N, C-alpha and C positions, 0 to 999 in steps of 0.2 A: 484447446489451447496447446500450442506446441512450444514448450519451454526452450527448445533448442534454437528458437527464433528470437530469443531475448538476449540483450547485452549483459555483460557481467554485473553491472549495477542493478539492472532489472531483476536478474536471477537472485542476486543478494537480497533485494527487497522482498521477493516472493518467498525465499527460503526463511526469512525472519518472521513470516506471518504466523506460523504455528507457535513459535516462541512467545510472540505477543499475545496470542489467544490464551496460552497458559498463564502468562503474566497477569492478564486482566480477568481470568476465570471465565472466558467465553468459549463456547463450543463451536459456534458458528463464526467463521472468519469472513469479515466483510470489508467494505471499502475504507472504513475508518482505520482498520488495521494496516492496510496498504499505505494509506496516507502517513500514518505515524512511522511506519517502517522507512518510507522515503524521507521523512523529516529527520529521522535519527541517523541517516547515513552520514558517514564521514564526508566532509566537503559537499554537503547536500545542495544539489542544484535547486531543489524546491524551496529550501530556506533562502537561498540567494534571490530567487524570483520574488518571494514574498517580501523580502527586505526592499528590493527594487520598487515594489508597488507601495512602499512606505507603510507596510503593515508590520506591527511589532511581532517578530518571530516567536518570542516567548509567549505572547498572548495567543497566537495561532496554535502553537504547540500545546499549551494548556487547554485550549478549547477542544483539541483533538483528543487529548487524554481524558477530559471530562466526558466526551461523547462515548468513549470506550468504557468508562466506569459506569455509565448509565445502561449499557447493554446487559442482557440477561446473563447472570452468573450460573455456572454449572460445575458441580464437582464430579470428576471422573468423566468418562465418555471420550470418544475420539473426536478431535476437532475436524471440521469439514468446511470446505469453501462454500459460502452462501451464493445464492443465485445472482445477486447484484454484483458481487465481486467477479464472479465467473463471466457475467455479461460484459463487465468493464474490461477484463483481460482479453476476451475474444474480440471485443470492439477495438482494442488497442492494436491487435494484430491486423485487423482489417484496415485501420487507418494507416498503419505503417506501410502496408502493401499498396494502398491507394497513393501514398506519397512517394512510392518508388523505393522505400527503404527495405532492406533485407531483414533488419532486426528491429525489435521493439525496444526502445530506449526509455529511460526515465522521463524524458521530455514528453 
């Protein structure tokens, strides 16, 4: 994953992952952390899209938080990016490249 190929919003979301892992007591950082990070962004595009699909954003946000609360809790230890999140981020780079985009955006 090449973080220099991410937009500012995408970088912000990735940078918030470790904080979320600590907040929820998770050592492994996975896709649910990224989703919550994107949902919590100021002027979140993801929340706007969810609303446009007529899904209650609060319900969606609560479901994501519940999923994180169900993940394994660990005291101490260094957080690390899990295999599924890593695959998703690498895949996002590949998709951006295939679409002719220079950067990976939150979309």
